[in-house]
All heavy atoms as an XYZ file, in Angstrom:
867
protein
N       0.829     -1.191      0.000
C       0.000      0.000      0.000
C       0.869      1.248      0.000
O       1.818      1.347      0.737
C      -0.895      0.016      1.229
C      -1.991     -1.011      1.198
S      -3.133     -0.761      2.532
C      -2.847     -2.257      3.430
N       0.476      2.175     -0.811
C       1.222      3.419     -0.926
C       0.598      4.501     -0.059
O      -0.602      4.525      0.168
C       1.216      3.872     -2.382
O       1.777      5.158     -2.474
N       1.422      5.412      0.425
C       0.923      6.535      1.207
C       0.637      7.747      0.342
O       0.309      8.811      0.870
C       1.933      6.908      2.300
C       1.968      5.866      3.390
O       0.954      5.261      3.712
N       3.136      5.635      3.941
N       0.769      7.611     -0.960
C       0.532      8.724     -1.872
C      -0.907      9.210     -1.737
O      -1.838      8.431     -1.720
C       0.799      8.297     -3.308
C       0.670      9.426     -4.271
C       1.538      9.238     -5.486
O       2.288      8.286     -5.573
N       1.434     10.160     -6.405
N      -1.074     10.540     -1.642
C      -2.393     11.139     -1.457
C      -2.917     11.823     -2.710
O      -4.110     11.912     -2.905
C      -2.343     12.178     -0.330
C      -1.823     11.663      0.968
C      -2.913     11.174      1.799
N      -2.390     10.651      3.045
C      -3.144     10.342      4.032
N      -4.430     10.484      3.950
N      -2.628      9.855      5.137
N      -2.019     12.337     -3.555
C      -2.417     13.075     -4.748
C      -1.687     12.501     -5.962
O      -0.476     12.300     -5.914
C      -2.086     14.575     -4.608
C      -2.852     15.172     -3.430
C      -2.395     15.331     -5.904
C      -2.433     16.593     -3.085
N      -2.432     12.240     -7.027
C      -1.842     11.775     -8.276
C      -2.428     12.614     -9.405
O      -3.630     12.586     -9.666
C      -2.140     10.292     -8.519
C      -1.564      9.674     -9.790
C      -0.042      9.799     -9.821
C      -1.979      8.218     -9.907
N      -1.572     13.401    -10.045
C      -1.993     14.271    -11.132
C      -1.314     13.808    -12.418
O      -0.112     13.978    -12.584
C      -1.629     15.724    -10.824
C      -2.173     16.682    -11.843
O      -2.541     16.308    -12.947
N      -2.238     17.950    -11.469
N      -2.100     13.234    -13.303
C      -1.595     12.757    -14.590
C      -2.196     13.584    -15.729
O      -2.268     13.124    -16.859
C      -1.936     11.274    -14.771
C      -1.328     10.324    -13.746
C      -1.866      8.913    -13.935
C       0.182     10.336    -13.818
N      -2.612     14.800    -15.436
C      -3.272     15.670    -16.410
C      -2.423     15.862    -17.655
O      -1.203     16.016    -17.567
C      -3.560     17.034    -15.781
O      -4.450     16.886    -14.712
N      -3.131     15.830    -18.795
C      -2.557     16.098    -20.117
C      -1.531     15.067    -20.594
O      -0.859     15.283    -21.595
C      -1.932     17.502    -20.176
C      -2.867     18.622    -19.787
C      -4.102     18.740    -20.686
O      -4.027     18.383    -21.869
O      -5.136     19.187    -20.181
N      -1.382     13.957    -19.896
C      -0.457     12.910    -20.338
C      -1.184     12.029    -21.346
O      -2.318     11.615    -21.121
C       0.055     12.075    -19.145
C       0.877     12.962    -18.214
C       0.874     10.885    -19.635
C       1.341     12.283    -16.964
N      -0.543     11.739    -22.435
C      -1.161     10.959    -23.510
C      -0.702      9.505    -23.435
O       0.425      9.184    -23.760
C      -0.799     11.547    -24.881
C      -1.108     13.025    -25.019
C      -2.583     13.308    -24.889
C      -2.849     14.796    -25.036
N      -4.104     15.214    -24.482
N      -1.579      8.654    -22.966
C      -1.339      7.218    -22.982
C      -2.671      6.520    -23.190
O      -3.724      7.083    -22.917
C      -0.626      6.725    -21.714
C      -1.204      7.220    -20.427
C      -2.220      6.532    -19.784
C      -0.723      8.375    -19.839
C      -2.746      6.989    -18.594
C      -1.237      8.836    -18.635
C      -2.261      8.137    -18.025
N      -2.635      5.277    -23.695
C      -3.859      4.588    -24.080
C      -4.620      3.993    -22.908
O      -5.840      4.072    -22.858
C      -3.538      3.480    -25.086
C      -3.125      4.022    -26.434
C      -2.875      2.918    -27.431
O      -3.455      1.823    -27.294
O      -2.086      3.146    -28.353
N      -3.932      3.370    -21.991
C      -4.592      2.700    -20.871
C      -3.956      3.140    -19.562
O      -2.731      3.128    -19.438
C      -4.466      1.171    -21.021
C      -5.125      0.374    -19.938
C      -6.637      0.384    -20.013
O      -7.215      0.415    -21.080
N      -7.276      0.377    -18.868
N      -4.776      3.520    -18.613
C      -4.290      3.868    -17.287
C      -3.829      2.586    -16.603
O      -4.584      1.613    -16.518
C      -5.410      4.523    -16.471
C      -5.091      4.891    -15.039
C      -4.024      5.980    -14.997
C      -6.346      5.365    -14.328
N      -2.589      2.564    -16.172
C      -2.095      1.401    -15.447
C      -2.845      1.278    -14.129
O      -3.404      2.245    -13.625
C      -0.596      1.532    -15.212
C       0.268      1.575    -16.469
C       1.716      1.801    -16.103
C       0.107      0.301    -17.277
N      -2.822      0.132    -13.556
C      -3.553     -0.096    -12.315
C      -3.074      0.841    -11.211
O      -1.885      0.980    -10.961
C      -3.373     -1.537    -11.855
O      -4.030     -1.730    -10.631
N      -4.019      1.497    -10.585
C      -3.722      2.362     -9.442
C      -4.356      1.787     -8.178
O      -4.434      2.453     -7.163
C      -4.202      3.816     -9.688
C      -3.401      4.477    -10.781
C      -5.685      3.862     -9.983
N      -4.795      0.549     -8.254
C      -5.513     -0.070     -7.146
C      -4.670     -0.197     -5.874
O      -5.215     -0.295     -4.780
C      -6.056     -1.437     -7.553
O      -5.000     -2.292     -7.899
N      -3.360     -0.152     -5.993
C      -2.493     -0.229     -4.819
C      -2.382      1.116     -4.096
O      -1.853      1.200     -2.998
C      -1.101     -0.744     -5.201
C      -0.344      0.186     -6.124
C       0.529      1.130     -5.606
C      -0.531      0.139     -7.494
C       1.206      2.004     -6.440
C       0.140      1.001     -8.330
C       1.001      1.927     -7.798
O       1.659      2.791     -8.628
N      -2.898      2.179     -4.688
C      -2.847      3.513     -4.075
C      -4.083      3.729     -3.207
O      -4.883      4.632     -3.420
C      -2.762      4.589     -5.169
C      -1.538      4.519     -6.066
C      -1.644      5.534     -7.193
C      -0.272      4.745     -5.261
N      -4.218      2.897     -2.215
C      -5.439      2.876     -1.406
C      -5.633      4.118     -0.537
O      -6.732      4.341     -0.047
C      -5.465      1.619     -0.510
O      -4.271      1.591      0.275
C      -5.570      0.365     -1.352
N      -4.601      4.920     -0.346
C      -4.722      6.153      0.445
C      -4.893      7.393     -0.423
O      -4.903      8.510      0.088
C      -3.491      6.333      1.343
C      -3.444      5.298      2.427
O      -4.433      5.038      3.085
N      -2.292      4.676      2.597
N      -5.050      7.197     -1.719
C      -5.166      8.313     -2.650
C      -6.419      9.138     -2.352
O      -7.507      8.595     -2.185
C      -5.230      7.780     -4.082
C      -4.839      8.737     -5.190
C      -3.383      9.173     -5.041
C      -5.046      8.085     -6.540
N      -6.246     10.457     -2.270
C      -7.359     11.375     -1.992
C      -7.774     12.145     -3.246
O      -8.936     12.480     -3.396
C      -6.968     12.392     -0.924
C      -6.579     11.798      0.399
C      -7.805     11.502      1.236
N      -7.482     11.260      2.628
C      -7.342     10.070      3.162
N      -7.442      9.003      2.430
N      -7.079      9.930      4.449
N      -6.807     12.431     -4.129
C      -7.086     13.206     -5.337
C      -6.470     12.509     -6.547
O      -5.296     12.194     -6.542
C      -6.510     14.612     -5.226
C      -7.111     15.430     -4.119
C      -6.538     16.838     -4.041
O      -5.896     17.300     -5.013
O      -6.722     17.478     -2.995
N      -7.312     12.312     -7.573
C      -6.850     11.738     -8.830
C      -7.306     12.651     -9.958
O      -8.505     12.875    -10.142
C      -7.416     10.335     -9.044
C      -7.074      9.659    -10.370
C      -5.564      9.506    -10.549
C      -7.763      8.307    -10.477
N      -6.343     13.200    -10.690
C      -6.651     14.071    -11.817
C      -6.119     13.459    -13.101
O      -4.922     13.228    -13.239
C      -6.049     15.463    -11.620
O      -6.357     16.275    -12.733
N      -7.038     13.208    -14.014
C      -6.700     12.695    -15.338
C      -7.151     13.698    -16.397
O      -7.366     13.332    -17.549
C      -7.371     11.337    -15.561
C      -6.951     10.237    -14.593
C      -7.804      8.999    -14.783
C      -5.480      9.908    -14.750
N      -7.270     14.945    -16.020
C      -7.750     16.017    -16.904
C      -6.979     16.011    -18.227
O      -5.756     16.045    -18.256
C      -7.562     17.356    -16.213
C      -7.994     18.550    -17.035
C      -7.716     19.841    -16.295
N      -8.427     19.932    -15.049
C      -9.586     20.563    -14.893
N     -10.144     21.180    -15.904
N     -10.178     20.581    -13.722
N      -7.741     15.921    -19.328
C      -7.138     15.995    -20.655
C      -6.402     14.755    -21.111
O      -5.772     14.772    -22.162
N      -6.479     13.681    -20.376
C      -5.802     12.438    -20.776
C      -6.632     11.709    -21.826
O      -7.853     11.811    -21.853
C      -5.611     11.513    -19.579
S      -4.365     12.079    -18.428
N      -5.970     10.944    -22.639
C      -6.669     10.183    -23.676
C      -6.823      8.715    -23.288
O      -7.199      7.896    -24.113
C      -5.906     10.299    -24.998
O      -4.580      9.843    -24.830
N      -6.551      8.381    -22.055
C      -6.566      6.987    -21.619
C      -7.972      6.504    -21.269
O      -8.873      7.282    -21.006
C      -5.663      6.807    -20.410
S      -6.224      7.689    -18.946
N      -8.123      5.192    -21.256
C      -9.351      4.572    -20.779
C      -9.258      4.489    -19.263
O      -8.223      4.160    -18.710
C      -9.515      3.181    -21.371
C      -9.745      3.207    -22.857
C      -9.879      1.800    -23.393
C     -10.057      1.839    -24.890
N     -10.096      0.509    -25.470
N     -10.365      4.774    -18.602
C     -10.388      4.781    -17.146
C     -11.116      3.537    -16.656
O     -12.255      3.287    -17.042
C     -11.097      6.042    -16.616
C     -11.153      6.036    -15.117
C     -10.393      7.287    -17.132
N     -10.439      2.768    -15.828
C     -11.058      1.576    -15.245
C     -10.304      1.207    -13.977
O      -9.280      1.788    -13.661
C     -11.038      0.420    -16.241
O      -9.718      0.087    -16.581
N     -10.826      0.240    -13.270
C     -10.192     -0.301    -12.063
C      -9.878      0.758    -11.018
O      -8.772      0.859    -10.518
C      -8.925     -1.071    -12.429
C      -9.201     -2.270    -13.311
C      -7.944     -3.070    -13.591
O      -7.024     -3.065    -12.742
O      -7.892     -3.696    -14.645
N     -10.884      1.554    -10.691
C     -10.705      2.566     -9.648
C     -11.368      2.152     -8.333
O     -11.324      2.882     -7.366
C     -11.292      3.913    -10.118
C     -10.679      4.515    -11.377
C     -11.388      5.814    -11.717
C      -9.194      4.740    -11.216
N     -11.984      0.990     -8.308
C     -12.765      0.542     -7.155
C     -12.005      0.546     -5.831
O     -12.597      0.756     -4.785
C     -13.319     -0.862     -7.391
C     -14.337     -0.887     -8.510
O     -14.802      0.200     -8.908
O     -14.666     -1.981     -8.982
N     -10.708      0.307     -5.857
C      -9.922      0.221     -4.620
C      -9.644      1.586     -3.995
O      -9.193      1.658     -2.860
C      -8.603     -0.490     -4.884
N      -9.956      2.660     -4.710
C      -9.639      4.012     -4.229
C     -10.773      4.546     -3.356
O     -11.383      5.570     -3.638
C      -9.379      4.942     -5.424
C      -8.323      4.453     -6.411
C      -8.160      5.445     -7.544
C      -6.997      4.211     -5.711
N     -11.032      3.878     -2.274
C     -12.161      4.189     -1.399
C     -12.012      5.498     -0.632
O     -12.982      6.047     -0.139
C     -12.390      3.035     -0.431
C     -12.760      1.757     -1.147
C     -13.110      0.676     -0.188
C     -13.334     -0.662     -0.830
N     -14.028     -0.737     -2.044
N     -10.805      6.041     -0.535
C     -10.567      7.297      0.184
C     -10.618      8.518     -0.736
O     -10.485      9.645     -0.289
C      -9.205      7.253      0.884
C      -9.059      6.124      1.884
C     -10.084      6.197      3.004
O     -10.341      7.307      3.494
O     -10.637      5.144      3.368
N     -10.853      8.296     -2.020
C     -10.835      9.360     -3.009
C     -11.852     10.451     -2.674
O     -13.012     10.168     -2.405
C     -11.152      8.769     -4.386
C     -10.599      9.471     -5.607
C      -9.084      9.569     -5.540
C     -11.016      8.732     -6.859
N     -11.390     11.698     -2.693
C     -12.247     12.854     -2.426
C     -12.444     13.707     -3.673
O     -13.448     14.404     -3.786
C     -11.647     13.711     -1.310
C     -11.601     12.995      0.019
C     -10.898     13.784      1.104
O     -10.509     14.939      0.863
O     -10.747     13.222      2.202
N     -11.483     13.678     -4.598
C     -11.581     14.440     -5.832
C     -11.255     13.521     -7.000
O     -10.210     12.866     -6.995
C     -10.616     15.627     -5.824
C     -10.610     16.455     -7.110
C     -10.537     17.925     -6.777
C      -9.471     16.070     -8.018
N     -12.163     13.470     -7.964
C     -11.934     12.716     -9.191
C     -12.167     13.674    -10.348
O     -13.283     14.151    -10.561
C     -12.870     11.511     -9.298
C     -12.743     10.660    -10.564
C     -11.324     10.129    -10.741
C     -13.745      9.508    -10.530
N     -11.098     14.002    -11.071
C     -11.168     14.956    -12.177
C     -10.898     14.219    -13.483
O      -9.778     13.814    -13.763
C     -10.151     16.081    -11.979
C     -10.273     17.183    -13.017
O     -11.081     17.042    -13.961
O      -9.555     18.186    -12.886
N     -11.953     14.053    -14.264
C     -11.852     13.407    -15.573
C     -12.148     14.414    -16.682
O     -12.442     14.036    -17.813
C     -12.831     12.228    -15.651
C     -12.609     11.110    -14.642
C     -13.721     10.072    -14.739
C     -11.262     10.467    -14.823
N     -12.080     15.689    -16.382
C     -12.395     16.752    -17.341
C     -11.571     16.618    -18.612
O     -10.377     16.335    -18.567
C     -12.115     18.121    -16.717
O     -12.904     18.326    -15.578
N     -12.259     16.819    -19.748
C     -11.571     16.809    -21.031
C     -11.105     15.442    -21.494
O     -10.303     15.348    -22.411
N     -11.601     14.386    -20.871
C     -11.231     13.034    -21.298
C     -12.281     12.490    -22.252
O     -13.344     13.081    -22.441
C     -11.091     12.072    -20.093
O     -12.354     11.940    -19.464
C     -10.046     12.576    -19.116
N     -12.010     11.352    -22.829
C     -12.937     10.728    -23.770
C     -13.808      9.684    -23.076
O     -14.281      8.752    -23.716
C     -12.162     10.109    -24.923
C     -11.429     11.155    -25.725
C     -10.734     10.581    -26.910
C     -10.011     11.724    -27.603
N      -9.751     11.491    -28.983
N     -14.029      9.863    -21.796
C     -14.846      8.919    -21.044
C     -16.271      8.919    -21.613
O     -16.843      9.963    -21.883
C     -14.817      9.239    -19.524
C     -15.468     10.549    -19.209
C     -15.443      8.138    -18.720
N     -16.806      7.713    -21.853
C     -18.166      7.565    -22.387
C     -19.151      7.241    -21.278
O     -20.323      7.544    -21.372
C     -18.206      6.473    -23.445
C     -17.431      6.845    -24.657
C     -17.450      5.753    -25.677
N     -17.156      6.368    -26.952
C     -17.881      6.210    -28.028
N     -18.923      5.445    -28.002
N     -17.560      6.822    -29.130
N     -18.665      6.576    -20.254
C     -19.468      6.262    -19.078
C     -18.530      6.200    -17.894
O     -17.330      5.983    -18.048
C     -20.249      4.952    -19.251
C     -19.372      3.771    -19.559
C     -18.847      3.001    -18.539
C     -19.066      3.437    -20.867
C     -18.023      1.922    -18.823
C     -18.247      2.359    -21.164
C     -17.733      1.603    -20.138
N     -19.077      6.406    -16.746
C     -18.246      6.408    -15.542
C     -18.043      4.999    -15.029
O     -18.945      4.162    -15.139
C     -18.906      7.242    -14.456
C     -18.935      8.737    -14.725
C     -19.697      9.441    -13.628
C     -17.540      9.297    -14.836
N     -16.888      4.754    -14.439
C     -16.712      3.461    -13.776
C     -17.676      3.389    -12.596
O     -18.227      4.406    -12.177
C     -15.252      3.495    -13.297
C     -14.890      4.931    -13.266
C     -15.728      5.613    -14.289
N     -17.903      2.231    -12.087
C     -18.793      2.082    -10.948
C     -18.328      2.974     -9.814
O     -17.167      2.952     -9.429
C     -18.810      0.611    -10.481
O     -19.214     -0.191    -11.582
C     -19.746      0.418     -9.334
N     -19.237      3.780     -9.297
C     -18.885      4.742     -8.248
C     -19.418      4.327     -6.877
O     -19.366      5.100     -5.941
C     -19.442      6.128     -8.622
C     -18.899      6.733     -9.898
C     -19.636      8.009    -10.227
C     -17.411      6.995     -9.783
N     -19.912      3.120     -6.769
C     -20.537      2.666     -5.535
C     -19.615      2.695     -4.322
O     -20.063      2.868     -3.206
C     -21.114      1.270     -5.727
C     -22.272      1.274     -6.696
C     -22.747     -0.117     -7.034
O     -22.191     -1.103     -6.512
O     -23.683     -0.219     -7.838
N     -18.324      2.553     -4.521
C     -17.402      2.529     -3.384
C     -16.818      3.905     -3.067
O     -15.967      4.027     -2.195
C     -16.269      1.530     -3.654
O     -15.543      1.935     -4.784
N     -17.283      4.956     -3.746
C     -16.707      6.287     -3.588
C     -17.544      7.203     -2.703
O     -17.846      8.333     -3.076
C     -16.506      6.949     -4.954
C     -15.521      6.246     -5.824
C     -15.842      5.891     -7.110
C     -14.262      5.926     -5.347
C     -14.930      5.238     -7.919
C     -13.339      5.279     -6.140
C     -13.675      4.932     -7.426
N     -17.875      6.766     -1.531
C     -18.715      7.578     -0.653
C     -18.001      8.832     -0.147
O     -18.653      9.768      0.316
C     -19.205      6.748      0.531
O     -18.106      6.295      1.291
N     -16.690      8.900     -0.250
C     -15.939     10.064      0.215
C     -15.748     11.142     -0.849
O     -15.235     12.217     -0.545
C     -14.556      9.646      0.736
C     -14.655      8.862      2.016
O     -15.481      9.148      2.861
N     -13.824      7.847      2.153
N     -16.130     10.871     -2.097
C     -15.915     11.839     -3.171
C     -16.700     13.115     -2.889
O     -17.904     13.086     -2.661
C     -16.311     11.257     -4.553
C     -16.359     12.341     -5.612
C     -15.314     10.191     -4.957
N     -15.965     14.239     -2.887
C     -16.566     15.548     -2.666
C     -16.664     16.337     -3.965
O     -17.539     17.162     -4.136
C     -15.750     16.338     -1.656
C     -15.693     15.653     -0.270
C     -14.722     16.300      0.666
N     -15.180     17.268      1.620
C     -16.289     17.270      2.346
N     -17.153     16.332      2.154
N     -16.558     18.187      3.224
N     -15.730     16.069     -4.894
C     -15.720     16.762     -6.175
C     -15.601     15.746     -7.309
O     -14.656     14.972     -7.338
C     -14.537     17.728     -6.268
C     -14.592     18.868     -5.272
C     -13.436     19.822     -5.475
O     -13.248     20.340     -6.570
N     -12.663     20.040     -4.424
N     -16.562     15.797     -8.218
C     -16.553     14.964     -9.409
C     -16.587     15.912    -10.596
O     -17.599     16.565    -10.867
C     -17.756     14.026     -9.421
C     -17.870     13.070    -10.599
C     -16.620     12.199    -10.746
C     -19.106     12.193    -10.445
N     -15.459     16.031    -11.278
C     -15.296     17.017    -12.338
C     -15.264     16.321    -13.696
O     -14.347     15.545    -13.979
C     -14.007     17.814    -12.109
C     -13.884     18.439    -10.711
C     -12.530     19.118    -10.548
C     -15.021     19.395    -10.428
N     -16.280     16.610    -14.510
C     -16.449     15.960    -15.811
C     -16.587     16.980    -16.936
O     -17.099     16.669    -18.005
C     -17.683     15.050    -15.767
C     -17.623     13.966    -14.706
C     -18.981     13.340    -14.477
C     -16.595     12.918    -15.064
N     -16.127     18.191    -16.700
C     -16.231     19.279    -17.687
C     -15.610     18.849    -19.019
O     -14.531     18.269    -19.066
C     -15.505     20.507    -17.160
C     -15.437     21.655    -18.156
C     -14.647     22.806    -17.590
N     -15.332     23.441    -16.495
C     -16.145     24.500    -16.626
N     -16.348     25.020    -17.804
N     -16.729     25.016    -15.573
N     -16.335     19.145    -20.104
C     -15.866     18.894    -21.475
C     -15.600     17.417    -21.778
O     -14.769     17.105    -22.637
C     -14.625     19.736    -21.796
C     -14.935     21.230    -21.757
O     -16.060     21.607    -22.126
O     -14.056     22.007    -21.355
N     -16.303     16.539    -21.116
C     -16.279     15.118    -21.490
C     -17.362     14.952    -22.562
O     -18.494     14.543    -22.277
C     -16.558     14.223    -20.280
S     -15.233     14.200    -19.082
N     -17.023     15.309    -23.787
C     -17.990     15.432    -24.871
C     -18.680     14.117    -25.232
O     -19.755     14.136    -25.829
C     -17.300     16.012    -26.106
N     -18.114     12.991    -24.880
C     -18.715     11.697    -25.201
C     -19.584     11.142    -24.074
O     -20.245     10.126    -24.253
C     -17.621     10.672    -25.535
C     -16.844     11.043    -26.781
O     -17.424     11.703    -27.668
O     -15.658     10.684    -26.867
N     -19.600     11.802    -22.931
C     -20.363     11.321    -21.776
C     -21.838     11.653    -21.966
O     -22.213     12.820    -22.054
C     -19.835     11.953    -20.492
C     -20.441     11.457    -19.188
C     -20.169      9.977    -18.977
C     -19.889     12.248    -18.017
N     -22.685     10.614    -22.041
C     -24.102     10.802    -22.323
C     -25.012     10.512    -21.141
O     -26.137     10.994    -21.109
C     -24.514      9.940    -23.506
C     -23.832     10.344    -24.795
C     -24.280      9.521    -25.981
O     -25.255      8.751    -25.857
O     -23.650      9.640    -27.042
N     -24.566      9.694    -20.207
C     -25.437      9.368    -19.073
C     -24.621      9.033    -17.833
O     -23.448      8.696    -17.919
C     -26.372      8.216    -19.412
C     -25.673      6.920    -19.745
C     -26.646      5.837    -20.139
O     -27.414      6.044    -21.098
O     -26.638      4.790    -19.475
N     -25.295      9.166    -16.714
C     -24.669      8.844    -15.426
C     -25.650      7.997    -14.631
O     -26.847      8.249    -14.659
C     -24.346     10.118    -14.649
C     -23.324     10.974    -15.326
S     -22.950     12.441    -14.374
C     -22.156     11.732    -12.957
N     -25.126      7.035    -13.912
C     -25.948      6.157    -13.094
C     -25.249      5.910    -11.764
O     -24.069      6.172    -11.607
C     -26.166      4.815    -13.796
C     -26.892      4.913    -15.099
C     -27.023      3.564    -15.779
O     -26.549      2.551    -15.217
O     -27.585      3.520    -16.867
N     -26.008      5.377    -10.842
C     -25.468      4.907     -9.568
C     -24.702      5.981     -8.798
O     -23.589      5.753     -8.352
C     -24.578      3.680     -9.773
C     -25.326      2.542    -10.439
O     -26.508      2.348    -10.184
N     -24.656      1.805    -11.282
N     -25.289      7.149     -8.647
C     -24.637      8.211     -7.895
C     -25.131      8.287     -6.454
O     -24.688      9.134     -5.694
C     -24.860      9.567     -8.590
C     -24.295      9.678     -9.996
C     -24.583     11.054    -10.556
C     -22.809      9.401    -10.019
N     -26.035      7.417     -6.076
C     -26.603      7.434     -4.726
C     -25.543      7.297     -3.637
O     -25.686      7.820     -2.555
C     -27.643      6.329     -4.570
C     -28.869      6.562     -5.394
C     -29.839      5.423     -5.238
C     -31.010      5.632     -6.171
N     -31.950      4.535     -6.115
N     -24.474      6.599     -3.936
C     -23.436      6.360     -2.927
C     -22.566      7.593     -2.674
O     -21.820      7.641     -1.712
C     -22.555      5.187     -3.348
O     -21.885      5.498     -4.554
N     -22.659      8.613     -3.526
C     -21.836      9.821     -3.374
C     -22.475     10.760     -2.353
O     -22.880     11.884     -2.667
C     -21.655     10.514     -4.723
C     -21.010      9.684     -5.824
C     -20.885     10.487     -7.106
C     -19.653      9.163     -5.400
N     -22.542     10.316     -1.127
C     -23.246     11.052     -0.080
C     -22.534     12.322      0.365
O     -23.156     13.189      0.968
C     -23.469     10.146      1.141
O     -22.199      9.629      1.560
C     -24.395      8.986      0.798
N     -21.246     12.473      0.075
C     -20.489     13.665      0.449
C     -20.236     14.598     -0.732
O     -19.478     15.558     -0.600
C     -19.144     13.265      1.070
C     -19.330     12.612      2.414
O     -20.054     13.116      3.250
N     -18.691     11.473      2.610
N     -20.863     14.330     -1.869
C     -20.623     15.119     -3.073
C     -21.036     16.579     -2.868
O     -22.166     16.873     -2.500
C     -21.386     14.526     -4.257
C     -21.040     15.089     -5.623
C     -19.594     14.767     -5.983
C     -21.975     14.519     -6.683
N     -20.097     17.490     -3.100
C     -20.349     18.922     -2.966
C     -20.259     19.632     -4.310
O     -20.923     20.637     -4.530
C     -19.362     19.544     -1.981
N     -19.417     19.114     -5.240
C     -19.225     19.738     -6.545
C     -19.364     18.673     -7.624
O     -18.679     17.650     -7.589
C     -17.820     20.394     -6.657
C     -17.609     20.967     -8.043
C     -17.637     21.453     -5.590
N     -20.281     18.935     -8.571
C     -20.472     18.066     -9.728
C     -20.478     18.963    -10.949
O     -21.374     19.778    -11.129
C     -21.789     17.294     -9.626
C     -22.177     16.426    -10.824
C     -21.134     15.341    -11.064
C     -23.548     15.812    -10.603
N     -19.455     18.855    -11.798
C     -19.345     19.691    -12.996
C     -19.614     18.830    -14.221
O     -18.817     17.962    -14.569
C     -17.954     20.324    -13.080
C     -17.838     21.341    -14.208
O     -18.758     21.416    -15.053
O     -16.827     22.053    -14.249
N     -20.760     19.065    -14.860
C     -21.165     18.316    -16.044
C     -21.171     19.195    -17.295
O     -21.655     18.767    -18.336
C     -22.575     17.743    -15.840
C     -22.741     16.757    -14.699
C     -24.195     16.380    -14.520
C     -21.884     15.531    -14.905
N     -20.645     20.407    -17.217
C     -20.672     21.309    -18.366
C     -19.851     20.735    -19.513
O     -18.791     20.157    -19.313
C     -20.164     22.695    -17.976
O     -18.845     22.630    -17.470
N     -20.396     20.863    -20.722
C     -19.699     20.366    -21.903
C     -19.854     18.875    -22.131
O     -19.124     18.298    -22.929
N     -20.817     18.236    -21.457
C     -21.094     16.814    -21.680
C     -22.367     16.683    -22.515
O     -23.050     17.669    -22.785
C     -21.287     16.052    -20.348
O     -22.489     16.513    -19.709
C     -20.097     16.246    -19.427
N     -22.710     15.463    -22.889
C     -23.939     15.195    -23.643
C     -25.069     14.724    -22.728
O     -26.083     14.233    -23.204
C     -23.681     14.137    -24.716
C     -22.813     14.613    -25.844
C     -22.675     13.535    -26.894
C     -21.783     13.984    -28.032
N     -21.551     12.911    -28.999
N     -24.894     14.887    -21.448
C     -25.918     14.442    -20.510
C     -27.157     15.310    -20.685
O     -27.088     16.539    -20.597
C     -25.390     14.488    -19.065
C     -24.284     13.449    -18.916
C     -26.522     14.257    -18.072
C     -23.609     13.431    -17.585
N     -28.294     14.657    -20.926
C     -29.530     15.374    -21.186
C     -30.427     15.463    -19.955
O     -31.286     16.321    -19.881
C     -30.275     14.695    -22.323
C     -29.520     14.786    -23.640
C     -30.281     14.120    -24.753
C     -29.534     14.319    -26.046
N     -28.976     13.145    -26.591
N     -30.246     14.559    -19.023
C     -31.054     14.556    -17.817
C     -30.140     14.612    -16.602
O     -29.177     13.859    -16.517
C     -31.914     13.290    -17.745
C     -32.962     13.214    -18.817
C     -33.815     11.982    -18.668
O     -33.985     11.486    -17.532
O     -34.299     11.488    -19.703
N     -30.480     15.482    -15.674
C     -29.686     15.597    -14.460
C     -29.866     14.342    -13.626
O     -30.985     13.869    -13.436
C     -30.102     16.826    -13.657
C     -29.254     17.047    -12.449
C     -27.989     17.602    -12.574
C     -29.695     16.685    -11.186
C     -27.194     17.792    -11.465
C     -28.906     16.878    -10.077
C     -27.648     17.432    -10.216
N     -28.774     13.797    -13.115
C     -28.867     12.587    -12.276
C     -29.408     12.938    -10.893
O     -28.658     13.239     -9.980
C     -27.419     12.096    -12.216
C     -26.599     13.327    -12.453
C     -27.403     14.222    -13.348
N     -30.729     12.936    -10.746
C     -31.366     13.399     -9.519
C     -31.092     12.536     -8.301
O     -31.389     12.932     -7.194
C     -32.884     13.498     -9.725
C     -33.234     14.703    -10.542
C     -33.561     14.568    -11.878
C     -33.214     15.970     -9.993
C     -33.876     15.675    -12.643
C     -33.510     17.085    -10.748
C     -33.849     16.934    -12.070
O     -34.133     18.028    -12.819
N     -30.518     11.383     -8.489
C     -30.246     10.536     -7.328
C     -28.971     10.950     -6.594
O     -28.514     10.273     -5.701
C     -30.186      9.064     -7.719
C     -29.115      8.734     -8.741
O     -28.610      9.677     -9.384
O     -28.780      7.567     -8.893
N     -28.413     12.089     -6.950
C     -27.209     12.591     -6.277
C     -27.583     13.011     -4.880
O     -28.529     13.695     -4.661
C     -26.590     13.782     -7.031
C     -25.409     14.336     -6.279
C     -26.167     13.371     -8.407
């Protein structure tokens, strides 16, 4: 287990995000502007900020284990069309959906 709290990989161009599941103490993950596929984030249970702004994410990974997330930033995720399973985000304070294709607000937030 790593003690790393912040991981900023913004604007880095790679195809697949390597596993970050060992970063169990991670509080902030920023992939802003990355072209990678996002998966295997379930182990990041302490995450408070998830920034996927400007990525090509089409759907969000399962967020059921992210009860500590306070900021979910999805600005300019032009391929993002829908969101589900946000009920577990009980501490969510900031949700940025500007520049997405989401047509209905996820009222279960």
